[in-house]
Structure formats: structure tokens, C-alpha cells
Backbone as JSON Lines, residues from 0, in Angstrom:
{"i":0,"aa":"X","n":[-17.75,13.43,-16.04],"ca":[-16.83,13.6,-16.95],"c":[-16.66,14.74,-17.78]}
{"i":1,"aa":"X","n":[-15.48,14.87,-18.19],"ca":[-15.57,15.77,-18.88],"c":[-15.73,15.61,-20.09]}
{"i":2,"aa":"X","n":[-16.0,16.85,-21.88],"ca":[-16.25,16.36,-23.03],"c":[-15.54,15.79,-23.32]}
{"i":3,"aa":"X","n":[-14.37,15.61,-23.05],"ca":[-12.73,14.18,-23.47],"c":[-13.48,13.09,-22.64]}
{"i":4,"aa":"X","n":[-14.29,12.75,-21.79],"ca":[-13.6,11.45,-21.74],"c":[-13.59,11.56,-20.23]}
{"i":5,"aa":"X","n":[-12.11,12.55,-19.82],"ca":[-11.94,12.47,-18.39],"c":[-12.76,12.69,-17.38]}
{"i":6,"aa":"X","n":[-12.87,11.56,-16.05],"ca":[-13.23,11.81,-15.07],"c":[-12.33,14.02,-14.49]}
{"i":7,"aa":"X","n":[-13.41,14.04,-14.48],"ca":[-13.22,15.8,-13.58],"c":[-13.32,16.54,-12.39]}
{"i":8,"aa":"X","n":[-13.1,17.33,-11.89],"ca":[-12.98,17.43,-10.51],"c":[-13.48,16.74,-9.44]}
{"i":9,"aa":"X","n":[-15.33,17.76,-9.82],"ca":[-16.3,17.8,-9.1],"c":[-16.23,15.99,-9.04]}
{"i":10,"aa":"X","n":[-16.69,14.92,-9.96],"ca":[-16.41,13.4,-9.78],"c":[-15.78,13.17,-9.02]}
{"i":11,"aa":"X","n":[-14.25,13.25,-8.75],"ca":[-13.17,13.01,-8.33],"c":[-13.58,12.72,-6.42]}
{"i":12,"aa":"X","n":[-14.23,14.53,-6.35],"ca":[-14.36,14.6,-5.03],"c":[-15.26,13.68,-4.17]}
{"i":13,"aa":"X","n":[-16.5,13.9,-5.68],"ca":[-17.28,12.85,-4.85],"c":[-17.26,11.85,-4.35]}
{"i":14,"aa":"X","n":[-16.27,11.34,-5.3],"ca":[-16.24,9.33,-5.29],"c":[-15.07,9.95,-4.0]}
{"i":15,"aa":"X","n":[-13.73,10.71,-3.55],"ca":[-13.35,10.63,-2.24],"c":[-14.16,10.72,-0.64]}
{"i":16,"aa":"X","n":[-15.29,11.64,-1.47],"ca":[-16.31,11.54,-0.05],"c":[-16.55,10.64,0.45]}
{"i":17,"aa":"X","n":[-16.78,9.12,-0.81],"ca":[-17.77,8.42,-0.42],"c":[-16.79,7.71,0.16]}
{"i":18,"aa":"X","n":[-15.69,7.31,-0.37],"ca":[-14.43,6.37,-0.15],"c":[-14.75,7.13,0.91]}
{"i":19,"aa":"X","n":[-14.15,8.07,1.98],"ca":[-14.25,8.4,3.45],"c":[-15.24,8.21,4.45]}
{"i":20,"aa":"X","n":[-17.07,7.66,4.08],"ca":[-17.42,7.4,4.57],"c":[-16.99,5.94,4.34]}
{"i":21,"aa":"X","n":[-17.06,5.31,3.65],"ca":[-16.79,3.49,3.78],"c":[-15.41,3.23,4.8]}
{"i":22,"aa":"X","n":[-14.25,4.64,4.65],"ca":[-13.24,4.41,5.56],"c":[-13.62,4.43,7.21]}
{"i":23,"aa":"X","n":[-14.65,5.01,7.2],"ca":[-15.13,5.27,8.81],"c":[-15.68,4.17,9.05]}
{"i":24,"aa":"X","n":[-16.52,3.23,8.33],"ca":[-17.11,2.06,8.61],"c":[-16.34,0.97,9.41]}
{"i":25,"aa":"X","n":[-15.47,1.22,8.78],"ca":[-14.01,0.03,9.03],"c":[-14.05,-0.4,10.44]}
{"i":26,"aa":"X","n":[-14.04,-1.6,11.02],"ca":[-13.68,-2.13,12.34],"c":[-12.96,-2.32,12.46]}
{"i":27,"aa":"X","n":[-12.18,-2.22,13.76],"ca":[-11.11,-2.2,14.45],"c":[-10.4,-2.9,14.07]}
{"i":28,"aa":"X","n":[-9.28,-3.68,14.03],"ca":[-8.68,-4.87,13.46],"c":[-8.26,-5.88,14.66]}
{"i":29,"aa":"X","n":[-8.02,-7.18,14.81],"ca":[-8.0,-7.77,15.6],"c":[-7.5,-8.9,15.28]}
{"i":30,"aa":"X","n":[-5.59,-8.68,16.18],"ca":[-4.77,-10.38,16.09],"c":[-3.55,-9.56,16.27]}
{"i":31,"aa":"X","n":[-3.26,-9.87,15.67],"ca":[-1.59,-10.41,14.89],"c":[-1.67,-11.18,14.1]}
{"i":32,"aa":"X","n":[0.24,-10.68,13.62],"ca":[0.2,-11.02,11.78],"c":[1.91,-11.56,11.33]}
{"i":33,"aa":"X","n":[2.83,-12.25,11.38],"ca":[3.44,-12.42,10.85],"c":[3.88,-11.55,10.02]}
{"i":34,"aa":"X","n":[2.86,-11.51,8.51],"ca":[3.47,-10.33,7.67],"c":[2.7,-8.87,7.28]}
{"i":35,"aa":"X","n":[2.94,-8.66,6.84],"ca":[2.09,-7.04,7.03],"c":[2.21,-6.65,5.19]}
{"i":36,"aa":"X","n":[1.77,-6.0,4.49],"ca":[1.52,-5.06,4.05],"c":[0.51,-3.93,3.52]}
{"i":37,"aa":"X","n":[1.26,-2.62,3.29],"ca":[0.37,-1.71,3.5],"c":[0.22,-0.9,2.26]}
{"i":38,"aa":"X","n":[-0.46,-0.95,1.71],"ca":[-0.44,-0.11,0.98],"c":[-0.89,1.33,0.9]}
{"i":39,"aa":"X","n":[-0.29,2.74,1.99],"ca":[-1.19,3.63,2.71],"c":[-1.84,4.86,1.46]}
{"i":40,"aa":"X","n":[-2.55,5.22,1.91],"ca":[-3.29,6.38,0.71],"c":[-3.58,7.38,0.87]}
{"i":41,"aa":"X","n":[-1.81,7.79,0.58],"ca":[-0.95,8.87,0.36],"c":[-1.55,9.63,0.28]}
{"i":42,"aa":"X","n":[-1.11,11.53,-0.14],"ca":[-2.65,12.71,0.4],"c":[-1.87,12.95,-0.79]}
{"i":43,"aa":"X","n":[-0.9,12.75,-1.34],"ca":[-0.36,13.31,-2.96],"c":[-0.23,14.48,-2.3]}
{"i":44,"aa":"X","n":[0.6,15.28,-1.81],"ca":[0.11,16.91,-2.45],"c":[0.96,17.11,-2.99]}
{"i":45,"aa":"X","n":[0.38,18.01,-3.81],"ca":[0.86,19.22,-4.22],"c":[0.9,18.14,-6.03]}
{"i":46,"aa":"X","n":[0.09,17.79,-5.95],"ca":[-0.03,16.56,-7.23],"c":[-1.37,17.83,-7.44]}
{"i":47,"aa":"X","n":[-0.98,18.03,-9.03],"ca":[-2.35,18.46,-9.22],"c":[-3.87,17.88,-9.86]}
{"i":48,"aa":"X","n":[-5.15,18.38,-9.67],"ca":[-6.21,17.72,-8.92],"c":[-6.78,16.25,-9.79]}
{"i":49,"aa":"X","n":[-6.16,16.68,-11.21],"ca":[-6.57,15.71,-12.36],"c":[-6.14,14.6,-11.75]}
{"i":50,"aa":"X","n":[-4.85,14.65,-11.09],"ca":[-3.8,13.16,-11.55],"c":[-4.52,12.61,-9.42]}
{"i":51,"aa":"X","n":[-5.03,13.38,-9.01],"ca":[-5.42,12.7,-7.31],"c":[-6.1,11.16,-7.7]}
{"i":52,"aa":"X","n":[-6.29,10.29,-6.78],"ca":[-7.08,9.29,-6.55],"c":[-8.49,9.69,-6.39]}
{"i":53,"aa":"X","n":[-8.84,8.66,-6.41],"ca":[-10.59,9.1,-6.13],"c":[-11.32,8.91,-5.32]}
{"i":54,"aa":"X","n":[-10.02,8.18,-4.89],"ca":[-10.61,7.78,-3.0],"c":[-10.01,8.3,-1.97]}
{"i":55,"aa":"X","n":[-10.47,8.13,-0.84],"ca":[-10.45,9.33,0.24],"c":[-8.43,8.58,0.32]}
{"i":56,"aa":"X","n":[-7.92,9.79,0.91],"ca":[-6.38,9.64,1.38],"c":[-6.65,10.07,3.1]}
{"i":57,"aa":"X","n":[-4.42,9.64,3.13],"ca":[-5.18,10.4,5.07],"c":[-3.27,10.92,5.02]}
{"i":58,"aa":"X","n":[-3.71,12.2,5.47],"ca":[-1.72,12.3,5.84],"c":[-0.96,11.81,6.55]}
{"i":59,"aa":"X","n":[-0.17,12.44,6.7],"ca":[1.51,11.73,7.08],"c":[1.22,11.04,8.41]}
{"i":60,"aa":"X","n":[0.28,12.53,9.29],"ca":[-0.39,12.4,10.8],"c":[-1.17,11.51,11.4]}
{"i":61,"aa":"X","n":[-1.64,11.23,10.2],"ca":[-2.95,10.5,10.29],"c":[-2.3,8.41,9.83]}
{"i":62,"aa":"X","n":[-1.81,8.88,9.14],"ca":[-1.26,7.39,9.11],"c":[0.4,7.15,9.98]}
{"i":63,"aa":"X","n":[0.3,8.09,10.65],"ca":[1.54,8.04,11.61],"c":[1.18,7.15,13.29]}
{"i":64,"aa":"X","n":[-0.4,7.98,12.99],"ca":[-1.0,7.68,14.14],"c":[-1.9,5.88,13.8]}
{"i":65,"aa":"X","n":[-1.89,5.51,12.49],"ca":[-2.21,3.94,12.4],"c":[-1.33,3.18,13.86]}
{"i":66,"aa":"X","n":[-2.0,1.97,14.57],"ca":[-1.02,1.58,15.63],"c":[-0.86,0.05,14.67]}
{"i":67,"aa":"X","n":[0.0,0.03,13.97],"ca":[-0.04,-0.35,12.7],"c":[1.7,-1.97,13.97]}
{"i":68,"aa":"X","n":[2.14,-1.28,15.29],"ca":[3.28,-2.0,15.42],"c":[2.64,-2.97,16.43]}
{"i":69,"aa":"X","n":[0.94,-2.66,17.29],"ca":[-0.16,-3.55,17.75],"c":[-0.52,-4.62,17.07]}
{"i":70,"aa":"X","n":[-0.41,-4.59,15.17],"ca":[-0.93,-5.49,14.77],"c":[0.12,-6.92,13.94]}
{"i":71,"aa":"X","n":[1.56,-6.53,14.51],"ca":[2.82,-6.72,14.4],"c":[3.63,-7.94,15.39]}
{"i":72,"aa":"X","n":[3.67,-9.68,14.37],"ca":[4.49,-10.31,16.0],"c":[5.72,-9.53,16.71]}
{"i":73,"aa":"X","n":[5.53,-10.71,17.45],"ca":[7.28,-9.78,17.52],"c":[8.72,-9.89,16.58]}
{"i":74,"aa":"X","n":[8.13,-11.35,16.16],"ca":[8.98,-11.05,14.97],"c":[7.92,-11.24,13.34]}
{"i":75,"aa":"X","n":[8.37,-10.08,12.8],"ca":[7.53,-9.99,11.67],"c":[8.05,-8.94,10.23]}
{"i":76,"aa":"X","n":[7.23,-9.26,8.93],"ca":[7.79,-9.04,7.5],"c":[7.22,-7.54,7.53]}
{"i":77,"aa":"X","n":[7.32,-6.11,7.12],"ca":[6.71,-5.33,6.82],"c":[7.44,-4.96,4.78]}
{"i":78,"aa":"X","n":[5.84,-5.09,4.62],"ca":[5.88,-4.7,3.18],"c":[5.09,-3.81,3.13]}
{"i":79,"aa":"X","n":[5.93,-2.29,3.1],"ca":[5.2,-1.02,2.97],"c":[5.44,-0.25,1.28]}
{"i":80,"aa":"X","n":[4.15,-0.32,0.5],"ca":[4.7,0.37,-0.87],"c":[4.34,1.91,-0.6]}
{"i":81,"aa":"X","n":[5.0,2.32,-1.29],"ca":[5.38,4.09,-1.41],"c":[5.71,4.56,-2.56]}
{"i":82,"aa":"X","n":[5.32,5.6,-3.67],"ca":[5.73,6.35,-4.74],"c":[7.15,7.47,-4.59]}
{"i":83,"aa":"X","n":[7.81,7.05,-5.86],"ca":[9.03,7.8,-5.75],"c":[8.98,8.98,-4.41]}
{"i":84,"aa":"X","n":[8.03,9.79,-4.7],"ca":[7.29,11.15,-4.11],"c":[7.2,11.18,-2.29]}
{"i":85,"aa":"X","n":[6.32,10.2,-2.23],"ca":[6.19,9.69,-0.95],"c":[7.3,8.73,-0.07]}
{"i":86,"aa":"X","n":[8.83,8.47,-0.4],"ca":[9.59,7.78,-0.08],"c":[10.12,8.61,1.58]}
{"i":87,"aa":"X","n":[10.78,9.54,1.4],"ca":[10.77,10.61,3.22],"c":[9.83,9.42,3.53]}
{"i":88,"aa":"X","n":[8.4,9.93,4.06],"ca":[7.87,9.71,4.66],"c":[7.1,7.93,4.68]}
{"i":89,"aa":"X","n":[7.14,7.58,3.43],"ca":[7.63,5.97,4.35],"c":[8.33,5.66,5.19]}
{"i":90,"aa":"X","n":[9.18,5.79,4.87],"ca":[11.05,5.91,5.71],"c":[10.05,6.03,7.53]}
{"i":91,"aa":"X","n":[9.69,6.92,7.21],"ca":[9.29,7.45,8.54],"c":[8.04,6.84,9.41]}
{"i":92,"aa":"X","n":[7.33,6.25,7.99],"ca":[6.4,5.44,9.07],"c":[6.73,3.75,9.55]}
{"i":93,"aa":"X","n":[7.67,3.18,9.07],"ca":[8.45,2.46,9.38],"c":[9.13,2.46,10.81]}
{"i":94,"aa":"X","n":[10.26,3.38,10.37],"ca":[10.32,3.95,11.9],"c":[9.61,3.53,13.46]}
{"i":95,"aa":"X","n":[8.19,4.53,12.38],"ca":[7.57,4.56,13.95],"c":[7.23,3.29,14.35]}
{"i":96,"aa":"X","n":[6.4,2.33,13.56],"ca":[6.0,1.17,13.76],"c":[6.95,-0.31,13.95]}
{"i":97,"aa":"X","n":[8.18,0.48,14.47],"ca":[9.57,0.1,14.87],"c":[9.89,-1.58,13.96]}
{"i":98,"aa":"X","n":[9.82,-1.39,12.79],"ca":[10.43,-2.28,11.7],"c":[11.8,-1.8,11.41]}
{"i":99,"aa":"X","n":[12.64,-2.47,11.2],"ca":[14.0,-1.88,9.91],"c":[14.45,-2.44,8.82]}
{"i":100,"aa":"X","n":[14.48,-0.93,8.62],"ca":[14.5,-0.72,6.94],"c":[15.83,-2.47,6.59]}
{"i":101,"aa":"X","n":[15.25,-2.56,4.95],"ca":[15.99,-4.19,4.81],"c":[16.7,-3.46,3.25]}
{"i":102,"aa":"X","n":[15.76,-3.63,2.81],"ca":[15.24,-3.44,1.21],"c":[14.07,-2.41,0.85]}
{"i":103,"aa":"X","n":[14.48,-2.33,-0.71],"ca":[13.48,-1.87,-1.83],"c":[13.31,-2.8,-2.7]}
{"i":104,"aa":"X","n":[12.0,-3.24,-2.91],"ca":[11.65,-4.5,-3.52],"c":[10.92,-3.32,-5.73]}
{"i":105,"aa":"X","n":[11.25,-3.35,-6.13],"ca":[10.42,-2.46,-7.48],"c":[9.63,-3.33,-7.98]}
{"i":106,"aa":"X","n":[8.21,-2.65,-8.4],"ca":[7.37,-2.77,-9.59],"c":[8.35,-2.57,-10.94]}
{"i":107,"aa":"X","n":[7.86,-2.12,-11.51],"ca":[8.35,-2.76,-13.31],"c":[7.68,-2.98,-13.9]}
{"i":108,"aa":"X","n":[6.55,-1.27,-14.18],"ca":[5.43,-1.43,-14.93],"c":[6.09,-1.28,-16.36]}
{"i":109,"aa":"X","n":[5.36,-1.47,-17.31],"ca":[5.35,-1.64,-18.92],"c":[4.88,-0.65,-19.36]}
{"i":110,"aa":"X","n":[4.26,0.48,-18.9],"ca":[3.7,1.95,-18.91],"c":[3.83,2.8,-18.59]}
{"i":111,"aa":"X","n":[4.12,3.95,-18.99],"ca":[4.59,5.08,-18.44],"c":[3.37,5.61,-17.69]}
{"i":112,"aa":"X","n":[3.52,6.33,-16.16],"ca":[2.21,7.09,-15.7],"c":[2.31,8.61,-15.66]}
{"i":113,"aa":"X","n":[2.57,8.93,-14.6],"ca":[2.5,10.36,-14.58],"c":[3.51,11.09,-13.38]}
{"i":114,"aa":"X","n":[3.93,11.97,-14.16],"ca":[4.96,12.36,-13.02],"c":[5.24,13.54,-13.99]}
{"i":115,"aa":"X","n":[6.06,14.99,-12.38],"ca":[6.63,15.54,-13.05],"c":[7.99,16.66,-14.06]}
{"i":116,"aa":"X","n":[8.73,15.39,-13.1],"ca":[10.17,15.99,-14.11],"c":[10.63,14.77,-14.82]}
{"i":117,"aa":"X","n":[9.83,13.16,-14.63],"ca":[10.1,11.78,-15.26],"c":[9.06,11.56,-14.94]}
{"i":118,"aa":"X","n":[8.95,10.59,-16.05],"ca":[7.04,9.88,-15.94],"c":[7.5,8.8,-15.66]}
{"i":119,"aa":"X","n":[7.15,8.39,-14.64],"ca":[6.53,7.25,-13.08],"c":[5.97,6.2,-14.13]}
{"i":120,"aa":"X","n":[7.56,4.56,-14.43],"ca":[7.4,3.4,-14.46],"c":[7.97,2.53,-13.2]}
{"i":121,"aa":"X","n":[7.76,3.29,-12.18],"ca":[8.03,2.05,-11.45],"c":[7.33,2.94,-10.36]}
{"i":122,"aa":"X","n":[7.38,1.29,-9.36],"ca":[6.32,1.85,-7.72],"c":[7.43,0.7,-7.22]}
{"i":123,"aa":"X","n":[7.09,1.35,-5.8],"ca":[8.41,0.57,-4.36],"c":[7.56,0.02,-3.16]}
{"i":124,"aa":"X","n":[8.49,-0.84,-2.78],"ca":[7.91,-1.14,-1.41],"c":[8.91,-1.49,-0.72]}
{"i":125,"aa":"X","n":[9.41,-0.39,0.62],"ca":[9.8,-0.98,1.02],"c":[10.26,-2.59,2.17]}
{"i":126,"aa":"X","n":[10.76,-2.94,2.02],"ca":[10.83,-4.19,3.04],"c":[11.45,-4.24,4.55]}
{"i":127,"aa":"X","n":[11.22,-4.7,5.41],"ca":[10.92,-4.68,7.15],"c":[11.84,-5.17,7.74]}
{"i":128,"aa":"X","n":[12.5,-5.47,8.76],"ca":[11.96,-6.84,9.85],"c":[11.56,-6.63,10.53]}
{"i":129,"aa":"X","n":[10.93,-6.82,11.99],"ca":[11.04,-7.08,13.57],"c":[11.41,-8.15,13.65]}
{"i":130,"aa":"X","n":[12.6,-7.88,15.18],"ca":[12.92,-8.77,15.19],"c":[14.08,-9.55,14.44]}
{"i":131,"aa":"X","n":[14.61,-11.14,14.94],"ca":[15.44,-11.79,13.5],"c":[14.5,-12.4,12.56]}
{"i":132,"aa":"X","n":[13.51,-12.59,12.14],"ca":[12.4,-13.13,11.04],"c":[13.28,-12.8,9.72]}
{"i":133,"aa":"X","n":[14.04,-14.32,9.23],"ca":[14.75,-14.25,8.39],"c":[13.77,-15.08,7.37]}
{"i":134,"aa":"X","n":[13.46,-14.86,5.57],"ca":[12.38,-14.94,4.66],"c":[13.23,-16.44,4.42]}
{"i":135,"aa":"X","n":[11.56,-17.35,3.72],"ca":[11.41,-18.22,3.71],"c":[12.91,-19.03,2.78]}
{"i":136,"aa":"X","n":[13.14,-18.04,2.05],"ca":[13.92,-18.71,0.67],"c":[14.77,-17.54,0.15]}
{"i":137,"aa":"X","n":[15.42,-18.17,-0.39],"ca":[16.47,-16.87,-0.64],"c":[17.13,-16.43,-2.08]}
{"i":138,"aa":"X","n":[15.8,-16.94,-2.77],"ca":[16.37,-16.74,-4.58],"c":[15.26,-15.99,-5.18]}
{"i":139,"aa":"X","n":[15.27,-15.22,-4.55],"ca":[13.95,-14.38,-5.16],"c":[14.43,-12.68,-4.99]}
{"i":140,"aa":"X","n":[14.61,-12.0,-6.75],"ca":[14.82,-10.81,-6.77],"c":[14.5,-9.37,-6.16]}
{"i":141,"aa":"X","n":[14.9,-7.89,-5.8],"ca":[14.72,-7.32,-5.45],"c":[13.54,-6.14,-6.97]}
{"i":142,"aa":"X","n":[13.29,-7.29,-8.0],"ca":[11.81,-6.84,-9.03],"c":[11.56,-7.52,-9.38]}
{"i":143,"aa":"X","n":[10.29,-7.08,-9.7],"ca":[9.19,-7.59,-10.27],"c":[8.64,-6.98,-11.36]}
{"i":144,"aa":"X","n":[8.0,-7.88,-12.36],"ca":[7.32,-7.08,-13.65],"c":[5.98,-7.69,-13.12]}
{"i":145,"aa":"X","n":[4.89,-6.38,-13.46],"ca":[3.9,-6.82,-14.42],"c":[2.83,-5.76,-14.9]}
{"i":146,"aa":"X","n":[2.28,-6.0,-15.24],"ca":[1.3,-4.75,-16.23],"c":[-0.06,-4.02,-15.14]}
{"i":147,"aa":"X","n":[-0.4,-2.91,-15.42],"ca":[-0.66,-2.28,-14.78],"c":[-2.67,-2.61,-14.37]}
{"i":148,"aa":"X","n":[-3.04,-2.92,-13.63],"ca":[-4.71,-2.73,-13.88],"c":[-5.54,-1.02,-13.18]}
{"i":149,"aa":"X","n":[-5.74,-0.87,-12.32],"ca":[-6.89,-0.27,-11.78],"c":[-6.03,0.98,-10.72]}
{"i":150,"aa":"X","n":[-6.41,1.81,-10.81],"ca":[-5.58,2.51,-9.76],"c":[-5.6,1.68,-8.86]}
{"i":151,"aa":"X","n":[-4.86,1.86,-8.21],"ca":[-4.07,1.41,-6.96],"c":[-4.15,0.3,-6.32]}
{"i":152,"aa":"X","n":[-4.12,-0.79,-7.55],"ca":[-4.44,-2.24,-7.61],"c":[-2.92,-3.01,-7.55]}
{"i":153,"aa":"X","n":[-2.92,-3.44,-6.74],"ca":[-1.24,-4.38,-6.88],"c":[-1.42,-5.5,-7.4]}
{"i":154,"aa":"X","n":[-0.75,-5.87,-8.75],"ca":[-0.03,-7.19,-8.98],"c":[-0.06,-8.77,-8.35]}
{"i":155,"aa":"X","n":[-0.74,-9.74,-9.38],"ca":[-0.87,-10.66,-7.86],"c":[0.71,-11.61,-8.34]}
{"i":156,"aa":"X","n":[1.62,-11.28,-9.05],"ca":[2.53,-11.32,-8.88],"c":[3.72,-10.97,-7.59]}
{"i":157,"aa":"X","n":[2.85,-9.97,-6.56],"ca":[3.19,-9.07,-5.43],"c":[3.21,-9.83,-4.6]}
{"i":158,"aa":"X","n":[2.09,-10.49,-4.8],"ca":[1.38,-11.5,-2.63],"c":[1.29,-12.69,-3.41]}
{"i":159,"aa":"X","n":[1.86,-13.37,-4.34],"ca":[2.67,-14.39,-4.76],"c":[3.99,-14.48,-4.09]}
{"i":160,"aa":"X","n":[4.95,-13.12,-4.39],"ca":[6.45,-13.62,-4.0],"c":[6.06,-13.31,-2.69]}
{"i":161,"aa":"X","n":[5.47,-12.4,-1.67],"ca":[5.08,-12.4,-0.53],"c":[5.61,-13.63,0.44]}
{"i":162,"aa":"X","n":[3.97,-14.62,-0.2],"ca":[3.69,-15.58,0.0],"c":[4.83,-16.88,-0.17]}
{"i":163,"aa":"X","n":[5.84,-16.89,-0.98],"ca":[6.63,-17.6,-0.95],"c":[8.3,-17.24,-0.26]}
{"i":164,"aa":"X","n":[8.28,-16.16,-0.33],"ca":[9.47,-15.54,0.75],"c":[8.92,-15.06,2.73]}
{"i":165,"aa":"X","n":[7.86,-14.5,2.77],"ca":[6.99,-14.87,3.96],"c":[6.24,-15.48,5.46]}
{"i":166,"aa":"X","n":[5.69,-15.41,6.16],"ca":[5.25,-16.14,6.69],"c":[3.66,-15.82,7.1]}
{"i":167,"aa":"X","n":[2.94,-17.1,7.25],"ca":[1.89,-16.18,7.86],"c":[1.94,-16.41,9.28]}
{"i":168,"aa":"X","n":[0.28,-15.86,9.9],"ca":[-0.64,-14.62,8.8],"c":[-0.26,-13.95,8.3]}
{"i":169,"aa":"X","n":[-0.69,-13.51,7.28],"ca":[-0.92,-12.35,6.17],"c":[-2.27,-11.47,6.76]}
{"i":170,"aa":"X","n":[-1.5,-10.07,6.43],"ca":[-2.15,-8.58,6.61],"c":[-2.12,-7.93,5.67]}
{"i":171,"aa":"X","n":[-3.01,-7.49,4.7],"ca":[-3.35,-6.52,3.55],"c":[-3.54,-5.77,3.65]}
{"i":172,"aa":"X","n":[-3.01,-4.16,4.4],"ca":[-3.78,-3.07,5.13],"c":[-4.49,-1.96,3.94]}
{"i":173,"aa":"X","n":[-5.49,-1.96,3.88],"ca":[-5.83,-0.52,2.29],"c":[-5.92,-1.65,0.89]}
{"i":174,"aa":"X","n":[-6.74,-2.42,1.65],"ca":[-6.71,-4.03,0.16],"c":[-7.58,-3.58,-0.37]}
{"i":175,"aa":"X","n":[-7.09,-3.56,-1.91],"ca":[-8.4,-3.48,-2.81],"c":[-9.29,-4.78,-2.71]}
{"i":176,"aa":"X","n":[-9.27,-5.97,-2.84],"ca":[-9.86,-6.5,-2.56],"c":[-9.01,-7.93,-1.83]}
{"i":177,"aa":"X","n":[-9.84,-9.38,-1.56],"ca":[-10.29,-9.64,-0.58],"c":[-8.61,-11.26,-1.42]}
{"i":178,"aa":"X","n":[-8.18,-11.93,-0.61],"ca":[-7.3,-13.31,-1.17],"c":[-7.57,-14.01,-0.51]}
{"i":179,"aa":"X","n":[-7.15,-15.7,-0.7],"ca":[-7.43,-16.69,0.22],"c":[-6.6,-16.62,1.28]}
{"i":180,"aa":"X","n":[-6.31,-17.21,2.0],"ca":[-5.53,-16.72,2.84],"c":[-4.66,-15.92,3.93]}
{"i":181,"aa":"X","n":[-5.6,-14.51,4.11],"ca":[-4.59,-13.37,3.73],"c":[-6.54,-12.82,4.45]}
{"i":182,"aa":"X","n":[-5.89,-12.31,5.67],"ca":[-6.67,-11.17,6.35],"c":[-6.32,-9.35,5.93]}
{"i":183,"aa":"X","n":[-7.32,-8.6,5.56],"ca":[-8.08,-7.55,4.79],"c":[-8.72,-7.08,5.78]}
{"i":184,"aa":"X","n":[-8.09,-5.63,5.65],"ca":[-8.73,-4.46,6.38],"c":[-8.08,-2.9,5.99]}
{"i":185,"aa":"X","n":[-9.25,-2.4,5.67],"ca":[-9.12,-0.72,5.04],"c":[-10.2,0.03,4.34]}
{"i":186,"aa":"X","n":[-10.45,0.93,3.89],"ca":[-11.09,1.6,2.91],"c":[-11.83,1.37,1.92]}
{"i":187,"aa":"X","n":[-10.79,-0.05,1.54],"ca":[-11.23,-0.17,-0.32],"c":[-12.42,-1.79,0.19]}
{"i":188,"aa":"X","n":[-11.86,-1.63,1.31],"ca":[-12.92,-3.31,1.46],"c":[-13.75,-2.65,2.96]}
{"i":189,"aa":"X","n":[-15.05,-2.89,3.26],"ca":[-15.56,-2.42,4.39],"c":[-15.21,-3.42,5.39]}
{"i":190,"aa":"X","n":[-15.2,-4.61,5.35],"ca":[-14.32,-5.14,6.88],"c":[-13.14,-6.44,6.99]}
{"i":191,"aa":"X","n":[-13.04,-6.68,7.95],"ca":[-11.34,-7.41,7.64],"c":[-12.28,-8.83,7.97]}
{"i":192,"aa":"X","n":[-12.31,-9.56,6.57],"ca":[-12.1,-11.19,6.78],"c":[-11.92,-12.36,7.57]}
């Protein structure tokens, strides 16, 4: 850390290298899932070093190469997390993975984050469908409010909404923690459970 208590660039680089080693240790995923939640480790190009995450990121080319389509049932739901800056890339991923875009869900955060032109206070989830799989309920809105915890962690209220709306089996790609009833995969957790 620097003398003001902020994480410095060398520390961030070291943390990303450790996370990269962790990512290389992730075992291949097996099985098919009816509901997929994916929080890509976006590359954050054009973002100053001090604002970049401490975990390893992936380029759009690497994300496009993920075999997400083979992880999904013929009829499935996709919840794809994205930032405002990464929306075009998120739509490209959804199309590559053979999901039809349906709507955008928005996480409203009670505090401001970073931003170049406007300060970020929202994060988005593109909802897509493969096949004709409807939602289990029809009374959930397109926004939810929850506090932030640590960087990249998604709120429990989101997962509760997904479980009410979509069908198991559930997959959380690039998960940061294990959840009962979910298979997790990615560099935030060493191996699928």
C-alpha cells in the first residue's frame, strides 16, 4: 500500500499474477445447466491502473472462446453481468453463446463508484434465453437494490431472484463464493463443486 493506505500498482500486479495461477488450476466443467450466471473478468482496457481489479482479467477473445454454449441445456437462461463500458462486448458474448437477448436487469447501488464521465452507481445483467424457456414467475421487476460488499461480489438478493425466476441446475461462472444448490466454476474458486 502507499502511504495514504491505497493499494499500489505493484501490489495489484502481484495479486493479478496469483489469481492467474489460480485460474490455470481450474478444472474443466462437466454437465449441462438450465441456468447460467456469468460474471466475466473484463479486461478494463482504458481504465487507470489504480482503478483496475486485483484479480486476473480476460480479453474479449479469451471470453469468446469459453465453451459456454456446451454448458447449457437446449432450453436455458443466461444472466450475464456487465458494466456500462462492457455492454457491446457482453452482447457479442451472448450472441456467440447462442442465447437470445430478452431484457436488462439493473443493480442499483446506494453509493457511487468510479467513472470517467459519470460516477457509476449501477451494474447490469443481460438476461438471455436459449429455446423457449419461460420464467417460473412473472412478478419480478428489472431492478434490485443492494449494498456493495467487496470488489466483484454480487449481492445475495440477485441469487435469490434467479432461484425464484429460473430453473435448476444452476451454474455460477467466475463465482467468488460457493452457494448451496449451485455448481461454481472459475478463478474465484479453485474447482467446481
